[in-house]
Every structure is written in C-alpha cells, then in structure tokens.
N, C-alpha and C positions, 0 to 999 in steps of 0.2 A: 264492060265487066258484069259477070254475073253477080246476082244478089243473093246473100246468105242471111237467113234468120236462125238464130240459135237461142234457145231458152234459158241457157246460163252460160254466160262468156267469162265469168270470174270463178267459177268452181273448179274443182281439181281437174275433171276431164274436160269440161267445156273450155277452160282457159287455153289448154293445149291446142284443142280443135280449132277455136277462133283464131289463135295466133298463126297456125299453120295455114289456113284458108286466106286470111289477109295477106301472108307472105307469097301465096300463090296468085294473088291479084283480085280476090274476091272483095266486093263491098259486104262488109260484116255489119249487121244490126243485131242487137242483143236486148232480150227481155230484161228489164230491170225494175226493181220494186222500191228502192229508196233513193235519196239524193246521194248518199254515199256511193251507191252502185252505179249510179248515173256518171258521177265524177270519175270513177274507176274505169268505167267502160270507155268514155270519151278520151281518157288519158291514154289508152291503149290504140286510139284511132277508129274505134267502132262508133256507130250511130246507136244511141241508147233510145229504147221504146219502153216507156213506162206501162207496166201492167203487172197483174198477179196471176200466177199460174193456176189459182183456184178459180179464176174468172177469164177462161180463155177468149170469150167473145170481146174482151177488152182489147186484145191484141190481134184481133182478126184481120185487121187491114195490113199488118206487118207479115201475116202468114201468106195473104193472098198477092202481096206485092213481091214476095220472095221467088227465086228460081229454086232455091233449095232450102228446106226447113229440117233442121237437127234438133232433135228433143234431148237434152242432156240434163235438164233440171230435175231435182228431187225435192219434194217437199218433206222437210224434216218435222212431220207431225204425226199423230197417231193414226190418222186416216190417210197417210200418204199414198197407199194403194187406190183408193177412191179419187183422191186428187189427180194422180198420174193417169188414171182410166179416163177421167172426164176430159182432161186436158187432150189426151191422144185422140179420143174419139171425135172431139171438136175439130183438131187439125185435120183428121182424116175426112171429116164432112166438108170442111172449107176447101180442101184441096181436090176433091172428087172431080173427075172429068178434066183436070188441067194438064195431066201427063208431067207434072212437076215431081221432083224428088223429095222424098221424106224418109229420114233416117231415125229410127227408133231405138234407144238405149235400153237393152235388157240386161242379162247377165246369165252365167252358167249355173247360179243356184237353182234354176227352174229344173235342172237335170237331176238334183238330188245327189244321193250317194252313189257313185258309179264304181267303187272299188278298183279291181284290177283291169276293168275294161277300158279302152281307149275310147272316150265319149266324143262322137264327131257331130257334125251338124244334123245328122239324121237320127240321133239316139232319142228314144222317146222321153218325154219330160216325167218328172216325178219330183215336184217342187218341194222345198221346205216351206214352212208356214209363212215366213217373211217374204216370199216370192210368189206365193199362189196366184195372186192377180195377174201377174206377168204372163202365164200361160195363155189364156183366153185373149189377152191384149195382143200377144205376139201373133196369134192366129188372124186376128183382125187387121193387123198391119200387114201380114204376107197376103191375106185376101184381098187387100185394097188394091192390088194389082189388076184385078178385074173391074175396078171403077175408076180406071184412068189415072192411077197414081203409081209412079216409080217408087214403090215402098220398100224399105229394107229394114231388117232387123240386125242390130249388131249386139253380139253377146260378149262383152269383156269378162276376163277372168279376174283374178285379184290384181288391182293396178298398183304399180309402183313407179318410183322415179320423180326426179325434181324435188326431192326431199319432201313428198307429201303423200297422202293416201293412208290407207290402214298401217302400213309399216312405219310411218311417221308417229302414229298413234302408239304403236308397240314400243318404239324407240324412246318416246317421251315418258312412257310408263316405266320403262327400265331405268331411265335417268333418275327418276323420282324415287323408285323402290331400291334400286341397287341390284336389280336382277331382272331378267326377262321372264315373261309369263307365256306359257303356252296352255290351251284349254284341252282339258281330258288327257289322253296319253300321249298326244303329240305325233301319233304314228301315221296319221292320215297325210295324204299327199294334197298340196295346195298347187294349183296351176296359175301361172303369173303372166303379166304383160306389162311392158314399159309404157308409160303414158305417152310417150312421143311415138312409139310404134303403133299405139292404139289410135292417135290422132291422124297418122299416116294412113290406117285403114279406113277412117272415116273419109279422108280425102279421096282415096282410090275409089271407094264404094260410091261416093257422090259423082264421080267422073265416069265410072263404067260398070257398075254392079247392074245385074239383071233385076227386073222388077219382081219382087217377091223373094229376094234373095235372104237367106239366114245366115250369118256370118259368125265365126268363132275368132276371138282375139286372144292369141296365147303364144308364148315363145316357145312352148313345148319343152321347157325345162323345169318341170315340177320339182318342189322340195317338200319334205315333210314339215309339219307345223313345228315339230321340235327343232329341226334343222334352221327353220327361220329364227326361232328363239334364240339358238345358239349363235347365229351370225349377229342377230341384234345385241346379244350380251357382249360380244367381242367389240363390236363397233362402239358400245357404250362405255367400254372400258372396264367390264366386268366378266372376262372370259371364263366360261364354265358355270356361271351363275344363272341357273335356269330353275323355274319351279312350275309345277303342274297347277293348273287352276280349275277347281271343281265346276263342272258345267253349269249347275243350278247358281253358284255364286256369280259366274260371269253373266248368267242371264239377268241378274239384278241391275247390271251395268249396261248391257247391251241389247237386252230384250230378247226377242225371237231371233234376231240376227245371229245371236251366238251359235245356232244350229248351223250356220254357214261356215262357221271357223272349224268345225269338226267334220265337215264333209271330207270324204276321201275321193278326190277327183283328179284323174289324169285327161286333161282335155285335148282333144286333137283338132287341128285347123287345117288338114291337108286340102279339103275342098275349097275353103276360103283362099288358101295360098295358090292353088293351081288355077282357079277360075279368075282371080284378080291379080296374080303375079305379086302378091303381097309377101314381104319376107322381113321379119323383126331383125333390127339391125342394132338396136340400143344395147347398153351394157346389162349383163344379168343382175339379178339381185345381189349375187356374191360380191361384184364389182361396184354395184351402186351404193351398198350400205356405208362404205367409209365416207361417202359424200354426205350422207344423212349427219354423221358424226361431226361434220365440220360446218353445219348449218344450224346455228342456234335459234334462228329466226322461226325456222320450220318446226323446231322442237317446242318453242314457246306457243306457236299457233296451234300445235297439236294438243298441248295441255290445256288450252282454252276450250277445246271441243268437249 
C-alpha cells in the first residue's frame, strides 16, 4: 500500500481527504501538534506524527518516507502566510529529485474579482490581500516539476458540506441573531464545491495529475452571496430574514479575509474536469443546507470558532 502524509487530517478539508485515501487503501500518516490531536488521529485509524507546521524540519522524516504529501494545514495566526510559505518551501526541498507527489492547497481568492468572466485555470492572478502570498508560492509549486517532483496546485472555491466550513459559520450566526447576514450588497457571485467532491479531486490528482498541474475545484453552480444568506435564513427557520453587513464592520471580525466574501467570481473547472475526468456528484448547497439545520453539533462547533 502507498503511504500518504497529510499536514492536517482533522481539519475541515483534511479530514475528508484523509478519510477517502484510507478508504482507497492508503496508509495515512497525519501531522499532529497535541495529545488530543494524536488521540483523534489514531481513533480514525491513521498514524500520528508529532510536529509543528512552524517547524517543518520536525516532520522531515514523515515527508521523505511518504509516497504522497498533501498540504491542507493552515496556521490560524497573524503570520499565517509566512508559516505556509516556510512549510511548503521546506517540503519542496525535501522532495526534490524523488519524483514523489506533492499536492498544495491554494484557493481561488488568488484570482481576485473576476466579474462576468468565467475564470479558468489560465486566468491571470489578482489576489486579495489575504491571499497575496499564495501567488508566488503557487508558482514555486508548479515549477517544482522541473526539480523531480510531481507537484500539483489545488484551488478550492468556497467549500461546503458535512455541516461544516464557512456556511456552518453563517448558519450559526443566523441561529444566534435571528437573521442571516451577507456582506456588502450581496450581489456578487460565489463559486462553491462540496467537501466530498473536493476530496475526490485530491485523490484523482494524486493518482494521475500531470506534474505542474493547476486544478480548479468547483461545482460550477455559483450563487450570489445574498442568495446564500436567503438559503441560510430558510434553513435557520427565519425565512426572508436577511440583513446587509457593512464591509468595514465585518472586517473587525474576519480581518482581511472579508475581501474574499465580496469577490464576484464565477470559477470554471473545464480543464480540470477534462484532464482528470473529475465530476462533482455531491448535493448542491441548496440541497445540503437542510442537513446543516439538523446538525446541532456543527452549529455549536461553528459558534466556538
């Protein structure tokens, strides 16, 4: 069996990815920082490897022992960009000349506001502040194909499903406030992907993506931010109860990430679909939101974030 090392097997995206790879027969080793994380990882049938994303040399052996390395971890600190850059560059250095596979998690916020244009894998980058560091890092990952690494960049859109992610946060806020919020006018389009479809893309990419590939993960069924708020309001039991949130007020809570909430993006994944024969099959957000309403654990977890 092939060996997978993943930098976060208990987070929102990473947990779905690790679960799928294990189901497909991979030996999964996960980076863990705490005793609690070790316990959770081992409970899921993975091998725990203690280390800190800030100190990637601590888990160098896990990287070099793996056949596939997937980086899904995200440091929730002010210097998250620098942490991600250092960890990724270290991974690339350790994998140089091995012809092993490395999948790096980026995001479509690097494309900025794309308006009415269908933004595909070749669209020039124009990142918001919260994603600026990713642009050069993406280039380094893609270029690593010339250094003996089967390196791949995966760009998820807004991820939903399994009662988690940003949508769970919106739902929890609506439950607390009695209405659903949207930032700004709410007229901007948001592209989406179900976390299980995203995990499947990682698996297919690990199996057959070309070195240097850049992949888009979206179900190509975008909704406006206001439409999402309206769906959240209905699922929360407050149909029609939505309110606009001033961008600067939202910034006090979400920081520079709020710029991502108001991006107008219609993301295209035609190249990804055609080259990998990947096709989203999970329920749309319209079908999925009632599940959020029935899961109180997810709501409580989102309230703690």
